[in-house]
N, C-alpha and C positions, 0 to 999 in steps of 0.2 A: 555167895557160896550156897550151894544147894545141899539139902540133906540127902545122903545116899539111899536112905530108906524111902524117900519120897520120889515117885517117878517124875521125870521132867515133863513140862507142859508139852513139849514137842513129841513125846513118846506116848502120851495118853490123850484121850478126848476130854475136852472141858465139859463139866457138868452143864454149862450153859448151852453147849452144842448138842447135847443128847436130846432126842425127841421125847416129848411127853405124849404117851398114847392118847389119841383123840383130840389133842390140842394142836393149834397151828405151830409148826416148827420148821416149815420150809417155805419155799416160794411157789408151791404148787398152785396152779390156776384152777378155777372152777371147771373150765373146759377139759383140762387134763384129768381131773378127778372124775368127771362124768364119763369121759372116754375110757378111762381105766375100768370103771364099773360096767360100762357097756360091753367091754371085752369079756367080763365075767358073767354076762347074761342079763344084766340089769338094764334092759332096753326100754322099759315102759316108764310112765311117769304117774306120780300121785299128785293130785292138786288139792290144796287146802280148801275145806268147806266149813262154813260156819257151824259152830257147835262141837268143836274138837273132833272133826271128821275129815276124811280124805276121799277123793274119788279116784278110782283106778282107770287109767286110760285104756286098758285092755278090755275089761268087762263093763265099764261105765257104772259100776256099783259104788255107792257111797257106804263107807264103813267107818266105825269109830276108830280114832287113831290108836286107841288101846288094843284094838284087834290086830293091828299090823304085826307081822313077824319081823322085827327089826334085826338086821344083820350087822350093820355098822353105822356109826355116826361120825362125821368129820366136820369139825368146825373150821371155817375159813375166815381169815381176816386179811383185808388188803393191806399190804405193808405200807403203801402210800396213801390209802384212802380208808379211813375208819368206817365209812359208810358201807363197806363191803363185808359187814359182819353177817355171815350166813352159816347155817348148818345144812350139810348134805346128808340125807338119811338114805340108806340102802335097805329095802324091805321087800317082803313077799306079801301079795294080796291074799287075805284069808278066804276070799270067795273063788278066785280062779287060779291061784298059785303063780300069777305073773310076778316076775322080778322087776322092780322099778325103783326109781329115785324120787325123793321128795325134798324140795328146797325150801328152807324156812329162814326167815330173818331171826336174829336173836339180839338181846340187849336192847338198845334204843331203837334198833331197826325192826324189831318184832311187831307185826300187826297184832291185834287182839286175837285173831284166828291162829296166827303162827304161835303165839304164846300159849294158847289153850291146847293146841296140838302137841307142842313140845312137852307140856306138863302131863298130857295124857299118854304119851308113848310109853310102852312097857320096855324099859331099857335095863338090862341086867348089868352088873359091874363088868362082866366079861365083854359084853357088847360095847359098853362105854369105853373100854380100854382097847377096842379094835380100831385101828386107824386104816383108812383107805390109802394104799400106797400108790402114788402116781408113777407112771413109767419113767425110766431113767432118761435124763436129757443127754443128748450127744454134744 
């Protein structure tokens, strides 16, 4: 017997099914996420460089990770492969204003450079709560 003041499970979304901003909550693939960002103009790449820095593919300038204008961060975990622990960062180059992405390992998969960059990124609570939304699947 159910309590009339408590909505039935079929009428409401389970708290387990609700997405947590910035956390993996769906089966989005890395390719889908990168394609979604490319549609928003994030077509360049940032490459990790030793010393908590990144190189912009547009202007070939190396900048400190703390200088990137981070738009969003999305953590991805492979549902079937824990080795797929990655963070996808969408950011703007402070030198040429190019929009691009940066792929970093995290957890046990983080290289020393990835970990240094992750720590150096200037990420506000608002940015941390921004999830990259993949396109709807048909």
